[in-house]
C-alpha angles and dihedrals in degrees: 000000000000090000089053091051092048091048092051090047091052093048090049090054092046090049092049093050093052095051118106109275130211110269123256091245091055093053093043089056092065096069129040127192130210110199108204115198134175116257104246101166130263103314095037092050092047089056088057093044090054089058094043097049090062091046093047092058090065106031137047098252151136134203128221133178122214134187135202090268096231096137099032119353093191094054095038101042119001100048096046091049094045090052092049093050093048091049096050094042088054087064089066094235119169095218135027121208121194111212112196112214089202127112095224137033085221094066106125093215091061093042089057090047092057092046089051092056090071115176090355088075089076091065095051138076123212127215126215120282120249097263090068094067129082088213089070090046087057091058090054088048091051092049091049093044092055091064104027116094103159110013095183088070099038138083123219128208121185113202123213130182145197117056123143098184140019096264091055090046091056092044094052092044092051091050092052091046088056090053091044090056088070090057094045091054089060105032127038112215127184087240138353129190145161121236120188126200120208123246115266088241096051093108128279096269098044092043094052095043096042093046092050093047093050093047093047091051092053093047092046092052090051090051091063089075133243124084112308118204120200118198123186116219115177142094101212110072120101115272106170092155137332092285101035091060122128091212093047091056094046092046091055091053091047091053088065087065093056095258123145107229127197106228093197117087127201092285137086098046131125093231091069089063090045090051094049092051094044089051090052092044091058088063105043137072116229134200118259094258088064092055113090130196126211115192112200115197124171090236129192135192125342099275094050093044089052090055090054092046088054091056092047097044097085089058092062089070090062106027140041096250136190126174118222106193119202144041099310095302104189094208094051091045090049090051093051093045090052092049091053093048090051085060092054099264117158103170125042134195114202111201114200104215097204134119094244125053090215093058109114092337095132095046093046092049090051092050090051092049093246097124142017121239128168088196094055091044088070091063110028147009133226118265120261101240145139094211127100114234144208126178128204140159149094121133096233105160100324114160094232091058089047087055092052092050090046091056090049089057094046090049093063098029123112103167113009094190090065098039131095112205116210118199103205121193139178098251132196138267096230111079094221091049091047092049090050089052090051091049090054091049089052090053090050089049092054091050091049091049091053094045094051091053095046100041106027100024091229136110128210117230088241142339113215131182134210142159120223095203087212100180097058112064099201095045090042093055090055091045091051092056090058092044093050089051091054093048094048092046090051091051096051095084101003142354138298122232118195121206114190105230088209138114091252140343128006103276114206095330097115090052094053095040095049113144095026125112115239144115116243127192107228093219133075123195094312135102096032132116090235092054090050089047089051090055091050093047091052092047094049091049091050091050090051092046090047090054093048093047091048092053092047092050095042093056092054110099111217112200098150109181093337097080100041 
């Protein structure tokens, strides 16, 4: 009966996936984006336009530039915002998202822009600022890396700009320190610090004092010796052309003090476009053909990999699938993400095809930018991507996997009442993790026992579980003693059947069990219809969760300090 239900469920999903879907244009019309950027003059604004033109081709959006409003607030702030609102509302969107192309929520230009919106602000939603994204941290890392040759003997100064009071100074500094953390996790400098210059329109006294203090701090750091690298990181200083650039002028004067200045500012850089699209993708729903799936199995040699491919193959008829072999290899995952995005994908499910849900979960989440981890930062970096992600997976004790293992036992069984079934798994080094693994195996054993009685009307003499702990010689030796006892006990008045509780194949089991009497099924969970159904079930649940999370996040208005 359960097989019939599962089959009907599968056919329902297949039927649903092949129904005509709402077009991309229809879904795009639901949400509109207003990208608000600081007015930096011709060249600076053109750099923003270059990013926006690509964005505009995929999303209902408009771009507006705003200033601090010192000369004429109506012309510099109110009129540009009013025009942008009128333009986006004319597109009949249901929701309007304001995307601040500002590094910090403390930027006075953006704060004035929000204030100028007046009552209209209640109809808008605001995305996070740039300093909240690891993609922007990666730009800073790239700028630093271009100049740094031996960080242990270097000092690093990140330069910010734009405050008009002490609160804004602290906010801009804190945002840059957050971005700098990403760099410090990967490169060890003798010293790192953030220095922030005031806005030119901050008032004569504050401008003179703040500029002097910032410059003195930079020069004093350089005077300590060692190479000192100075990197600008802002989107608010004047950049009329390559010569009429505030940073270019300051950089020339800093060079006189022996500092190494990065000429490149935050823009242009491809990650800004990725950030803009990722921000938008977190707010929109997309058709099924713009959802990608990456399946990540550990993998092995060719013959085992082909078994896994065979189990995955049916999913390619229903999903946009890439396979990322390995133990969360960031370069392989990046390659697969890029391939999916080249095919127009905007949301990605990464399915961890492992026996345990805990396996590589933290590392995978870090690579996808879903968590922060100083530990993981030592070994890998997040992918550079515009997609939104969710990751799921790990067999654990899922009933569909129990069904696959049950069939493996039935396949090699001759007289169940005399046979002891041993579910044999990889295991873990840590005792707590290994015990958790054993508990999941016991749960699988209980389900297999129940299924064989209900479906085949037979009962095995016993179903035992064990982990071989194959990667840790000392622990493996102890585990093998217990495994040999189980096998020998099963053989005293019957036979022992071994089912590899693995994704595919038998691993090194035959090598370690040499000389013992048993019958082993050569297959793990894959290939088996139930294992493939498990993958589809996990993917569908992840897509549903991704949609629900997206809606929940997108309805959260994020004003930070700008709306207080």
